[in-house]
C-alpha positions, 0 to 999 in steps of 0.5 A: 724700885729695883724689885719692880724693875726685876719683876717687869724684866721677868714678866717680859722674858716669860711672855717672850718665851711663851710666845716663842714656844707656842709659835714654834709648836703650832696649833693643831686643828681638832679633828685634823690629821695633825691632831693625834687626839682624834686622828683615826690612824693614831688610834689604830697604831698607838692605842690599838683601836679598830675602826668600825663603819656603821651606816645610818640606822645600824646598831652595835651592841657594846659590852660594859667596860668597852671604850668607844670613840666617835671618829666621824658621823653622828651616833649615840649610846642607848641604854635599855633594862636596868638603868644603873649603868653609867657612861664615863666621858673620859675626855671631859671627866664626866659620869653620864646617865641615860641615853647620850649623843656622842661627841666626836673625839671623846672617849666613852666607857659604859659601866654596868654597876652591881652586875646590872642587866642592861643592853648597851646599844650604839646607834648610828644616826648617819654614816659613822666611823667608831673606834673600838679598842681591840675591835668588835668581833663582828 
């Protein structure tokens, strides 16, 4: 009986503590200014990403190993040549193959395996902002 009461009291204390913690910290909306995981200013200052604006139909060549984040708009990565290149979705922990549509806020790193010759092209479907570490040099 004493064990059950102690268990109930402990469970209530944990529930109240969790409620107080989450209520105090708030819930940032993904993509909002308070969500540093996808905030452009956070990417620019904390991680050293440079924003690149592409209009619909524009393309940008991406080097193997270069990280990219779609901040806004719609874009995809298109692979041509040796298709041993993989695209790592760091945000979801996935290894992707072939052409992909980018999900806003996700970080992607295309990796050419075995020195394969592949053109990695970032294509903007509409006006888009892409964050790239260190910029593009264009």
